[in-house]
C-alpha positions as CSV (number, residue, x, y, z in Angstrom):
1,M,32.9,-33.0,58.0
2,K,34.7,-34.7,55.2
3,A,37.5,-37.0,54.8
4,T,39.7,-37.6,51.8
5,P,42.7,-39.8,51.2
6,L,45.7,-38.0,50.1
7,G,48.4,-39.9,47.7
8,I,51.6,-39.3,49.4
9,H,53.8,-41.0,46.7
10,N,52.8,-37.4,44.6
11,R,53.5,-34.9,47.2
12,R,52.0,-32.4,44.7
13,T,48.6,-33.6,46.2
14,V,49.7,-32.2,49.4
15,R,51.4,-29.1,48.1
16,D,48.6,-28.2,45.6
17,L,46.1,-28.6,48.5
18,L,48.0,-26.2,50.8
19,L,47.9,-23.7,48.2
20,T,44.3,-23.5,47.6
21,H,44.3,-23.0,51.3
22,G,46.6,-19.6,51.1
23,W,49.8,-20.9,51.9
24,E,52.9,-19.6,50.2
25,Q,54.5,-21.7,47.8
26,S,57.7,-22.5,49.7
27,K,55.6,-23.2,53.0
28,A,54.0,-25.5,51.0
29,D,56.6,-27.4,49.4
30,A,58.4,-27.6,52.7
31,A,55.4,-28.8,54.3
32,A,54.8,-31.2,51.7
33,S,58.1,-32.6,51.5
34,G,58.5,-33.3,55.3
35,I,55.4,-35.7,55.0
36,A,55.5,-39.5,55.0
37,G,53.4,-42.6,54.6
38,A,49.8,-42.2,54.2
39,A,47.5,-39.3,54.6
40,V,44.2,-38.0,55.0
41,Y,42.6,-34.9,54.7
42,V,39.4,-33.5,57.2
43,S,37.6,-30.8,56.8
44,G,34.9,-29.2,58.4
45,L,36.2,-29.2,61.9
46,T,35.6,-26.7,64.4
47,G,38.1,-25.4,66.7
48,D,37.5,-27.3,69.4
49,V,37.9,-30.4,67.7
50,L,41.2,-29.0,66.2
51,E,42.4,-28.5,69.6
52,H,42.2,-31.9,70.7
53,L,43.4,-33.4,67.3
54,I,46.6,-32.0,67.6
55,G,47.1,-32.5,71.3
56,Y,46.1,-36.4,70.8
57,A,47.1,-37.2,67.0
58,G,50.6,-36.1,67.2
59,P,51.7,-36.6,70.9
60,R,49.8,-39.7,71.6
61,L,50.1,-41.6,67.9
62,G,53.0,-39.7,66.5
63,L,51.4,-38.9,63.3
64,D,52.0,-35.6,61.7
65,V,49.2,-32.8,61.8
66,I,49.3,-30.0,59.7
67,T,46.1,-27.7,60.5
68,G,44.0,-24.5,59.3
69,A,41.0,-22.6,60.6
70,D,38.8,-25.8,60.0
71,W,40.7,-28.5,58.3
72,A,43.9,-30.8,59.1
73,I,46.0,-33.0,57.7
74,L,46.7,-36.2,59.7
75,A,50.0,-38.2,57.8
76,G,52.3,-41.2,58.9
77,S,52.0,-45.0,58.5
78,M,48.9,-46.7,57.9
79,A,49.5,-48.5,61.3
80,R,49.3,-45.2,63.0
81,L,46.6,-43.9,60.7
82,S,44.4,-46.9,61.3
83,A,45.0,-46.7,65.1
84,F,43.5,-43.1,65.1
85,A,40.5,-44.0,62.7
86,R,39.0,-46.7,65.7
87,P,36.3,-44.5,67.1
88,W,36.1,-46.7,69.8
89,S,39.2,-46.1,71.1
90,A,39.2,-42.1,70.4
91,P,38.6,-39.5,73.2
92,A,34.7,-38.5,72.9
93,E,35.7,-35.2,71.4
94,L,37.5,-37.0,68.4
95,V,35.0,-40.1,68.0
96,A,33.3,-38.5,64.7
97,V,36.5,-37.4,63.4
98,A,38.0,-40.9,63.8
99,S,35.0,-42.9,62.1
100,T,35.1,-40.1,59.2
101,A,38.6,-40.6,58.5
102,G,38.4,-44.6,59.0
103,R,35.8,-44.7,56.2
104,A,38.4,-42.6,53.8
105,L,41.1,-44.8,54.5
106,A,41.9,-47.8,52.4
107,S,40.9,-51.0,54.1
108,E,41.7,-54.7,53.9
109,T,40.2,-56.0,51.1
110,P,37.8,-58.8,51.6
111,G,38.3,-62.5,50.3
112,H,34.7,-62.6,49.1
113,W,31.5,-60.8,48.8
114,Q,28.5,-62.5,49.9
115,T,25.0,-62.8,47.7
116,A,21.8,-64.3,48.5
117,R,23.0,-67.3,45.9
118,G,26.6,-67.8,47.3
119,P,29.7,-66.2,47.8
120,V,31.6,-64.3,44.8
121,L,35.4,-64.9,45.6
122,L,37.5,-61.6,45.0
123,D,40.9,-63.2,44.3
124,R,40.5,-62.0,40.5
125,P,38.7,-59.5,38.9
126,V,35.1,-60.0,38.2
127,V,33.5,-59.3,35.1
128,I,29.8,-58.1,35.0
129,G,28.0,-58.1,32.0
130,I,25.2,-55.2,31.4
131,L,21.7,-56.4,30.3
132,N,19.6,-53.6,29.4
133,L,16.0,-54.6,29.2
134,T,14.8,-51.2,28.4
135,P,13.3,-49.5,25.0
136,D,15.3,-46.2,25.6
137,S,18.9,-47.2,27.0
138,F,21.5,-44.9,26.0
139,S,24.3,-47.5,25.8
140,D,22.5,-50.0,23.2
141,G,19.5,-48.4,21.9
142,G,16.8,-50.9,23.4
143,R,18.3,-53.9,21.1
144,Y,17.5,-56.4,24.1
145,A,14.0,-55.0,25.0
146,T,12.6,-58.2,23.7
147,R,12.6,-61.5,25.9
148,D,14.4,-63.7,23.1
149,A,17.1,-60.9,22.3
150,A,17.5,-60.7,25.8
151,L,18.2,-64.3,26.6
152,S,20.4,-64.4,23.5
153,R,22.3,-61.7,24.5
154,A,22.9,-63.3,28.0
155,E,24.0,-66.5,26.2
156,Q,26.8,-64.6,24.3
157,L,27.8,-62.8,28.0
158,V,28.2,-66.1,29.5
159,A,30.2,-67.3,26.6
160,D,32.3,-64.2,26.7
161,G,33.3,-64.7,30.5
162,A,30.9,-62.9,32.4
163,D,30.9,-63.8,36.1
164,I,27.8,-61.7,36.8
165,I,24.9,-60.4,34.5
166,D,23.4,-57.1,35.8
167,L,19.9,-56.7,34.4
168,G,18.1,-53.3,34.1
169,G,14.3,-52.3,33.5
170,E,14.7,-48.6,34.0
171,S,16.9,-46.2,32.3
172,T,18.5,-43.6,33.7
173,R,19.6,-41.8,30.5
174,P,19.4,-38.1,30.7
175,G,16.3,-36.6,29.3
176,R,14.3,-39.7,29.9
177,P,10.5,-39.4,30.6
178,D,8.7,-40.3,34.0
179,P,9.8,-43.3,36.0
180,V,8.8,-46.6,34.9
181,P,5.9,-48.0,36.6
182,V,6.3,-51.2,38.8
183,D,4.4,-53.4,36.9
184,E,6.1,-52.6,33.7
185,E,9.4,-52.9,35.3
186,L,8.3,-56.3,36.7
187,R,7.2,-57.2,33.2
188,R,10.4,-56.7,31.5
189,V,12.6,-58.1,34.4
190,I,11.1,-61.1,35.9
191,P,10.7,-63.4,33.2
192,V,14.4,-63.0,32.0
193,V,15.9,-63.7,35.9
194,E,13.3,-66.9,35.7
195,D,14.7,-68.0,32.3
196,L,18.6,-67.5,33.0
197,T,18.0,-68.9,36.5
198,K,16.6,-72.1,35.0
199,R,19.1,-72.2,31.9
200,H,22.3,-71.1,34.3
201,P,21.5,-72.3,37.7
202,D,25.2,-71.3,39.0
203,L,25.4,-67.9,37.2
204,L,24.7,-64.9,39.3
205,L,22.2,-62.4,38.2
206,S,22.2,-59.0,39.7
207,V,19.0,-56.4,39.1
208,D,19.5,-52.8,38.6
209,T,16.6,-51.5,40.8
210,V,15.6,-48.5,42.9
211,K,12.0,-50.0,43.5
212,A,11.5,-52.4,46.6
213,P,8.7,-54.8,44.9
214,V,11.2,-55.1,42.0
215,A,13.7,-56.0,44.2
216,K,11.9,-58.7,46.2
217,A,10.4,-60.0,43.2
218,A,13.7,-60.4,41.7
219,L,15.5,-62.3,44.5
220,D,12.3,-64.5,44.7
221,A,12.8,-65.3,41.0
222,G,16.5,-66.1,41.8
223,A,18.6,-63.2,41.8
224,A,21.6,-62.7,43.8
225,I,22.2,-59.2,43.7
226,I,20.2,-55.6,43.9
227,N,22.1,-52.7,41.9
228,D,20.9,-49.8,43.4
229,V,21.6,-46.7,41.7
230,S,20.5,-44.6,44.5
231,A,22.2,-46.3,47.1
232,L,19.1,-47.2,49.1
233,R,17.7,-43.6,49.0
234,V,15.0,-43.2,46.7
235,D,12.5,-46.1,48.1
236,P,13.6,-46.9,51.9
237,D,12.1,-50.2,51.9
238,I,14.3,-51.5,49.3
239,A,17.2,-52.1,52.0
240,G,14.8,-54.3,54.0
241,A,14.1,-56.4,51.0
242,V,17.9,-56.8,50.4
243,A,18.4,-58.0,53.7
244,E,15.7,-60.4,53.9
245,G,16.4,-61.7,50.9
246,Q,20.2,-62.0,52.2
247,A,21.5,-60.6,48.8
248,G,24.6,-58.8,47.9
249,V,24.1,-55.4,47.0
250,I,25.7,-52.8,45.0
251,L,25.5,-49.2,46.3
252,M,26.2,-46.6,43.6
253,H,26.7,-42.8,44.2
254,S,24.2,-40.5,42.6
255,R,21.8,-37.6,43.8
256,G,18.4,-36.7,42.9
257,T,15.8,-39.0,41.5
258,V,16.2,-41.6,38.6
259,S,15.0,-39.0,36.1
260,D,17.6,-36.1,37.0
261,M,20.5,-38.2,38.5
262,A,22.3,-38.3,34.9
263,T,21.8,-34.7,34.8
264,S,24.1,-31.9,36.2
265,D,21.2,-30.4,38.1
266,H,22.6,-31.8,41.5
267,A,26.5,-31.7,40.4
268,S,27.6,-29.1,42.9
269,Y,30.7,-30.5,44.9
270,G,32.4,-27.8,46.2
271,T,36.1,-28.1,46.0
272,D,36.6,-31.6,47.5
273,V,34.9,-33.7,44.9
274,V,35.9,-37.3,46.3
275,G,35.6,-35.8,50.0
276,A,31.8,-35.3,49.3
277,I,31.4,-38.6,47.5
278,L,32.7,-40.7,50.3
279,E,31.0,-38.8,52.7
280,E,27.5,-39.7,51.0
281,L,28.9,-43.1,50.3
282,G,29.3,-43.5,54.0
283,E,25.7,-42.5,54.2
284,A,24.9,-44.9,52.3
285,L,26.9,-47.7,54.2
286,E,25.2,-46.5,57.4
287,R,21.7,-46.9,56.1
288,A,22.6,-50.7,54.6
289,A,23.8,-51.3,58.1
290,Q,20.8,-49.9,60.2
291,S,18.3,-52.1,57.7
292,G,20.0,-55.4,58.8
293,I,22.4,-55.8,55.4
294,A,25.2,-57.3,56.3
295,M,29.0,-55.9,55.7
296,E,30.1,-58.8,53.8
C-alpha cells in the first residue's frame, strides 16, 4: 500500500492521475474540477477495503472519494483528512490505510530537532556544511582528506555560516570500490571530530556513516548527529547506537548497499515514484521508533 499527497492548487495533478488510470479526458477534467482542499492518493487497496473506505470517509467524515479497481483519492480540508489519518480512531478495516495516508500528509513543523548536544531550533533555515574526509569523493576530489586540510576547511565553513558540519569518511560515488573497513573510517573521521569539538564546543557535528561502530565512536568523541544514507538498513545495530547516544539522526532514502546505491541498479519505482519513496521512508521511521529513537 502506498500513499502520495496531491497538489490540489494545480488540478492537473488529479486530472493527469485519473488519465493514467484510463479515465476519459472529459470525466477526468470534471472530477478534478470538483475537488477542493487537500488530497491524498492511496494505491494497493483491496475490494473490501475500498468498500469500507467509501462508506466511512464520505458519509462519516465528509471527504470526497474517487476510486478505481485498487486505488482511491481522498480530498477535503486538511482538518477532515487529518481526522481520517488517525489510525487509533479508524475502523479496524481502515487502520492500515489511515496510517499510510497520515505519513503522506504534511505534518505540523516541529519547533526544534533534538541532538546529543542540544536542540537545533527550526524557526529558520539551518545550513549544513559538508566535509568529505575521503580520497575519492565525487564532489571535491579528496581535497580535504588530510587532517590539516579538513580542519582548515571546517574553519572556513564555520566562517561562512554553517550551523552544522557533516563529516563523512566513506564515499558513495558511482563506481567506487568495496566498502571502507571500519578501522579506516574511524581513522579518517574520529580525530577530526575530536579536534573540532575542542575548537568549537558549541558547533554541532554530524557524521555520515552506515556503520554502528563508527556511529558510536563518533558520538563518544563529541558528534551530535548521525547521518545514515541507508536509513538504518545496512547495519541494524546503528539504530541502537543512535538511541543510546540520544543523537539526532538523518534518514536518507536509498536502495542497495553503499557500493551500488548511487547507481541505477535499484531505480525501479513503477508509476508512483513519490509514493514509493514515502513508503520506504515511512519504514525507516518505524525502524527508528522500534529501536528507541525519539521522534523529535
